[in-house]
Every structure is written in C-alpha cells, then in structure tokens.
Backbone as CSV, one residue per row, in Angstrom:
resi,resn,N_x,N_y,N_z,CA_x,CA_y,CA_z,C_x,C_y,C_z
1,MET,104.253,117.655,123.132,103.553,118.055,121.929,103.429,116.854,120.986
2,ALA,102.400,116.907,120.196,102.153,115.870,119.197,101.964,116.547,117.844
3,VAL,101.959,115.754,116.816,101.826,116.285,115.466,100.513,115.792,114.863
4,LYS,99.873,116.675,114.095,98.650,116.314,113.366,98.836,116.719,111.908
5,TYR,98.318,115.903,111.027,98.454,116.157,109.595,97.108,116.453,108.927
6,ASP,96.126,116.888,109.712,94.807,117.196,109.144,94.901,118.217,108.016
7,LYS,95.770,119.198,108.194,95.935,120.231,107.159,96.431,119.628,105.846
8,LEU,97.256,118.615,105.939,97.759,117.956,104.739,96.613,117.337,103.954
9,PHE,95.720,116.642,104.649,94.620,115.988,103.958,93.638,117.004,103.369
10,LEU,93.488,118.149,104.022,92.659,119.222,103.448,93.304,119.772,102.180
11,LYS,94.619,119.934,102.225,95.335,120.427,101.042,95.226,119.424,99.894
12,LEU,95.324,118.147,100.193,95.171,117.132,99.147,93.769,117.203,98.539
13,GLN,92.760,117.376,99.379,91.385,117.515,98.882,91.269,118.716,97.963
14,ASP,91.847,119.844,98.376,91.793,121.064,97.561,92.418,120.853,96.190
15,ARG,93.399,119.980,96.127,94.110,119.724,94.868,93.612,118.477,94.143
16,ASN,92.515,117.931,94.650,91.948,116.710,94.058,92.989,115.593,93.953
17,MET,93.765,115.451,95.010,94.778,114.399,95.088,94.390,113.415,96.179
18,THR,94.765,112.181,95.983,94.581,111.176,97.027,95.902,110.990,97.769
19,ALA,95.826,110.290,98.880,97.045,109.962,99.616,97.969,109.120,98.743
20,MET,97.401,108.251,97.935,98.205,107.425,97.027,98.892,108.285,95.967
21,ASP,98.196,109.309,95.470,98.809,110.234,94.502,100.042,110.897,95.111
22,LEU,99.901,111.347,96.348,101.029,111.991,97.031,102.159,110.999,97.246
23,THR,101.822,109.798,97.661,102.841,108.770,97.894,103.659,108.534,96.625
24,ARG,102.980,108.424,95.507,103.675,108.202,94.229,104.504,109.421,93.822
25,ALA,103.919,110.612,93.917,104.617,111.837,93.489,105.858,112.101,94.342
26,ALA,105.770,111.756,95.621,106.887,112.004,96.535,107.895,110.859,96.537
27,GLY,107.514,109.719,95.956,108.415,108.569,95.935,108.537,107.894,97.288
28,PHE,107.468,107.975,98.084,107.460,107.373,99.417,107.085,105.911,99.363
29,SER,107.423,105.225,100.446,106.872,103.889,100.665,105.509,104.086,101.333
30,GLY,104.708,103.068,101.315,103.406,103.152,101.957,103.510,103.380,103.453
31,ASN,104.641,103.006,104.033,104.857,103.161,105.468,104.774,104.624,105.898
32,ILE,105.297,105.518,105.094,105.281,106.933,105.471,103.850,107.441,105.501
33,MET,103.047,107.092,104.510,101.655,107.545,104.505,100.879,106.924,105.665
34,THR,101.200,105.703,106.024,100.558,105.076,107.185,100.875,105.862,108.439
35,ARG,102.130,106.260,108.597,102.528,107.047,109.760,101.808,108.393,109.782
36,ILE,101.650,109.010,108.616,100.939,110.290,108.530,99.481,110.098,108.936
37,LYS,98.844,109.072,108.420,97.435,108.820,108.749,97.232,108.560,110.232
38,ARG,98.249,108.049,110.903,98.179,107.780,112.347,98.664,108.967,113.180
39,ASN,98.977,110.087,112.515,99.515,111.276,113.183,100.783,110.954,113.961
40,GLU,101.633,110.138,113.358,102.930,109.816,113.948,103.998,110.672,113.283
41,TYR,105.107,110.819,113.951,106.192,111.627,113.410,106.786,110.993,112.157
42,ILE,107.115,111.852,111.199,107.883,111.440,110.029,109.093,112.356,109.966
43,SER,110.069,111.983,109.184,111.305,112.759,109.132,111.074,114.128,108.505
44,LEU,111.937,115.046,108.863,111.892,116.376,108.265,112.138,116.291,106.764
45,GLU,112.950,115.343,106.350,113.198,115.136,104.925,111.899,114.762,104.195
46,SER,111.086,113.930,104.811,109.809,113.552,104.208,108.862,114.744,104.143
47,ILE,108.840,115.539,105.198,108.002,116.739,105.201,108.459,117.703,104.115
48,GLU,109.765,117.852,103.969,110.316,118.714,102.931,109.895,118.217,101.538
49,THR,109.923,116.925,101.338,109.517,116.355,100.055,108.041,116.635,99.780
50,ILE,107.204,116.472,100.789,105.777,116.755,100.627,105.573,118.223,100.259
51,CYS,106.254,119.109,100.955,106.135,120.543,100.672,106.590,120.857,99.253
52,SER,107.612,120.192,98.803,108.097,120.393,97.437,107.057,119.926,96.418
53,VAL,106.482,118.763,96.639,105.473,118.231,95.720,104.241,119.129,95.689
54,LEU,103.803,119.581,96.866,102.587,120.393,96.952,102.846,121.889,96.814
55,GLN,104.118,122.257,96.732,104.536,123.663,96.642,103.877,124.485,97.753
56,CYS,104.179,124.070,98.987,103.612,124.744,100.146,104.661,124.838,101.245
57,LYS,104.264,125.432,102.363,105.140,125.561,103.519,104.789,124.497,104.548
58,VAL,105.695,124.250,105.467,105.497,123.237,106.499,104.217,123.499,107.287
59,ASP,103.984,124.746,107.679,102.794,125.025,108.489,101.496,124.918,107.695
60,ASP,101.589,124.697,106.394,100.401,124.433,105.587,99.941,122.983,105.705
61,ILE,100.816,122.104,106.210,100.480,120.677,106.242,100.642,120.025,107.606
62,VAL,101.373,120.669,108.521,101.663,120.073,109.824,101.211,121.027,110.916
63,GLU,100.628,120.447,111.954,100.217,121.239,113.102,100.711,120.543,114.363
64,PHE,101.318,121.291,115.251,101.754,120.745,116.530,100.710,121.101,117.579
65,VAL,100.258,120.095,118.303,99.191,120.280,119.298,99.580,119.557,120.585
66,ARG,98.848,119.875,121.629,99.068,119.159,122.895,98.603,117.725,122.732
67,VAL,99.237,116.847,123.415,98.937,115.416,123.322,97.461,115.162,123.616
68,GLU,96.870,115.889,124.553,95.472,115.688,124.929,94.539,115.910,123.720
69,GLU,94.890,116.847,122.833,94.054,117.144,121.677,94.084,116.009,120.664
70,VAL,95.184,115.323,120.546,95.299,114.206,119.592,94.458,113.025,120.074
71,LEU,94.376,112.845,121.369,93.659,111.711,121.943,92.148,111.865,121.865
72,LYS,91.673,113.044,121.514,90.219,113.278,121.414,89.621,112.582,120.232
C-alpha cells in the first residue's frame, strides 16, 4: 500500500490555505511538506499535528491506495 495526500490539498483549498500556511501553523520544516507533496510517508505525529491544525480526522487528509494507483 502507498499513501496519497490529495485530500489534504483539497482541504487546504477549501480553507483558502497554502501549503506554506500549513507548514507555518503546524511548525513543520519544509522537509515534511516536500514529503507530503511527493506522497511519501510522514510520521503519525506529523499527521496528528495536521489534523489538529485543520480540525479534521486522519481519513479527511490521508488515503491509502495500491502502489499501482500512485504510479499513474
């Protein structure tokens, strides 16, 4: 299985937030947002922080898919 963060970027759009806004609000380094943009794994702690900032649930921002779907 692989992870996709497309839902996160849709949620940011809905809230008129940029990836940089989230990075600042969550206190992340730019490395974490780079990993998210590449659909790479980030720590559960980072996901928890994002959910706290956006006041949402994990399944609102993360989707697990088959590896073949990510490669499309």
